[in-house]
N, C-alpha and C positions, 0 to 999 in steps of 0.2 A: 430422575435423580442424578446427582453428581458424584462422582468418585472421590475428587479432591478439591474441586474448584479451579484446578489448573487449566480446565478446558476453556474458561474465559480469557486467560493469558494467551491461549493458542488461537483461538478463533473469534474472540470478541462476542458480540451479543447479536450476531445475524444468523448464523447456522448453528443448529445444535451438533454436538459431537456424536459421532456413530462409531462405535467399536464392536467388531464381530470377527470371529474367525471364519465365518462362512460367507464367502463372496456373494453367493447367490441370494441370500437373506439380506445382505447389506444393500446389494443392487436394488431388490424389491423395496426395502424401505426408502432408499434414495429416491427411486422413481415416484413413489406415494407422495414423498415429502416435496419433491418438484411440483406434481400435479396439484397439491393443494396449497402451495406457497409456504409451507412449513418445513423449509429446507434444512437439511443436515450435510455434513461433511465427514466421510469416513477417514479416521486416523489408523496408521498402520498398527499391525500386531505382529510384527515381524519377531522370529526367534531371537534376534539381537537384543530385544528388550528383556528377555527372559535372563540374559546374562547379568543384567543390573540387579537382579533379585538375589543373587548368590551372597551368602552370609558365611562368615568365619565362625558365627556363634549359634546359628539355627539351621535347620534343614533348608529353610527359605525365608527370606525377608520380605515384609510386608510393603516395604517402600524402596524405590530405587535410587534415590538420591534426589538432587534438586531439579534435574531436567526430565522432561517426559513424563511428568507425574500422572497425567491421566492415562497415558498408554501404559506405563509400568503398573499402574492400579489395575486395569484391565487385564494385564499378562498375569498379575497375581491371581485374580479371579479365574482366569482361563485354567489355571492348574487344577481347579476343583470342579470342572464343568465339561470335561472331556467327553462324556457321555451324551452330552445335549447339544443341540444346535440354539445358539442364543446371540443376542445382540444387546448392547447397552447403548441408551440414548442419553448423553450427558447433556441436561438442559440448565446447567448452572447460569449460563449467560442469557438463556431464552426465556425462561419461566416467569420471570417478572420484570417489572420496570421499577425504577426507583425515581425519586423527585416527586415534583408536584403531581404528575399522573401516576403515582405508584399503585401498583396492584399486579395481579396475575395476568399473565397474557393468554392463557389457555393452551399454550404449547406443551406438549407435542400432540394434543388432542386430535386435531385435523388429520395429521399423518396417520396416527394409530387408529382412527375410526375408519379411513379408507382401507388401510392394510387390513384390519379385522374383517370388513365387509367383503373385501376380495377373497380373503382366506375362507370366509363362510361360503362364498359362492363356489369354492372348489370341493365342497364337501359332497 
């Protein structure tokens, strides 16, 4: 899924965006993406981005302004997932092809399939 569509501006249509507060999980997904050719690029979720979500009118804004839209959207979601280990793959630029060859690419199925098989092997 995509959080905002802004990931296409940041990364284009080659890697999917990866956002996670858990570096070990992000590294695991990145490694599986590399081995399957379904590459991802981790974007930062630094605390600085949470500053952009401050609001004069609400407890929390759901958008951080014009810049860093994908990151601030993930920072917003992270406020509600503190009890969970999570990652978001932003596939706005990689899930489909437009033009004459339009259609779904199947991404991130290769990455997620290998990730889940590896996780199942750890049970």
